[in-house]
Structures are given as C-alpha cells and as structure tokens.
N, C-alpha and C positions, 0 to 999 in steps of 0.2 A: 836856853830856850827851854821850858819847864813841859816836861810831858804832859800829854792829854790824860786824862783820868776820867773813865766813864763808869760812873757806878751802877752796879746791878749784879744780881745773884743769878749769872747765868753759865752755870757749867755746861748745860745742855749744849749753848751756842759753841763750844770749841771744834765740833768737829765741820761746821758749817762757814768756820773763817774763810776768806779767800785772799790765798796768797798771790804778790806780785809778779806775776811770771806767766808768759804764754800757755795754755791750756796745755799743747803739746809737749812741754819740757817741763812742767810744773809738777812737782811732787804733790798728792794729795796733802790738802791741810794736815788730815791725821798722822799721815808721815813726816811732815815736815816737822811738827812742834817736839821739844825737847823740855825735860825738868831741868831748871836753872835754880839755884840760890837767890833770891830776890829781897833787898833790903828796903824799907818804907814804911809810911805810916795807912797800909790801904790796907781794907777788911778783907776777908776771903772772898771771891766773887767780883772784885774790882778788876777792871781792866784798863788796863796802862798801855798807853802808845806810845813810844819813845820816836819819835820822827828822825832825829839824828843817828840811830843806832837801825831806823827801820825793822824795828822789833815790835811787835804785841804782846804783852804781858798779862796772864789772867792767872792773878794771884791768888793762890791755893791756900795761904795761912802756913805759920809755922817757918815762915823765911824761906818760903818757897813758891815756884811759878812757873804754870808752861811759857814756853816762849815761841813765839810764831814770826815768820818774815812775812813783810808786809808791802804793799807799794803808798806810798805818801806823795804829796803834792810836790811840784817844784818848788825849788828854794826861794821865800819870801810868799808863798803862795799856800803854805801849810794852814790848815784850821788849828786853832789850839783852845783850851778851856776845858770846862766840866760839862758834861750831859747826859742824858739818863737814856738807857735804850728803851724803847717803847713796842718792841716788838722784834719779832724774826720773819725775814721775809725771805724767799726762794728766788732771786733772781729778779729784784723790784725794780720797775721802772724810775727815772729820778730826773730832776729839772738843775739842769748848771744853774750858780749861784751867777748873782748877777755880775759881777767880777771876772766870771768866766766867759761869759756872754762879751762884756763888753773888749775880753782880749781876745776873740775869737766869735763875732758876730754870725757866722754861719751855723752855730752850733743851733740844733733844733730847742724848741722850750721843753721836751720832752724826750729824753732818750729810754728806748725800751729796755728792758733787763739784760743782764747775759751779754754774750758776745756773739756774732755770726758762727762763731764755729762753736759754742755750747747751743746755740738754740737749735745749730744743725744737728750736734750729738743728742738733743732732748727729744728730737724729732721721730729718730730712730727708734 
C-alpha cells in the first residue's frame, strides 16, 4: 500500500498531532516525536502517513523527517490518497463516513470533538 501524502507547509502543526493511545498513558505528541532519516521525493512541509508502520512523517527536507506514532483505521478500512490540509482545529467535531455508518448504524451523524476524558480535562 502506498503511503498517504498530505501536502502542506505545516511546521506549526507538529505539536498538535494526536497520538493513537489513551490519554492516561499517551506521551505528549511533542515528546513522542523523533528526528529520523527519510528518503522520498517529498518537499519540506509534506506530511506522509505510512499506515503499515502506524507512523506519520513531517518531512523537514535534507533527508530528514520528524516521526510520530499515530492511530490508523482497521485493516481494509484505511484511507489512502493525496489531500491538502485546509486548517487546524482543536478537537473538531466530525462525521463518520458512509462506510462507517453502514458497518455500525448506531454511530451518530456528528461526533463531538475530543474524547470524554479530554473534555473533562479541558473543563477544569
């Protein structure tokens, strides 16, 4: 499977990436990142998600990238392709895709942003 490449100049996005683990045990995204060697024909600022590795790479240029752990969809349910980031949002609400609603009809049409745990933390 080819990696997902999301083209954007988003150096400021890096601290806001969400790691794929529960809040109680997840390291902060800034602590979970690491600088690694990276080969590919991507320009600096490109985000590449390698679903098979469960890793996101923020390409820095000069053969380097910041690597973050991320959660990805179930096998056979992952998205692929190229897209553009149109903004940064803190805990945005989202709507499950039609395929997700088909698999689990009990899903609401709109899901409130964040998790119950993070909503509780933010209220404090």
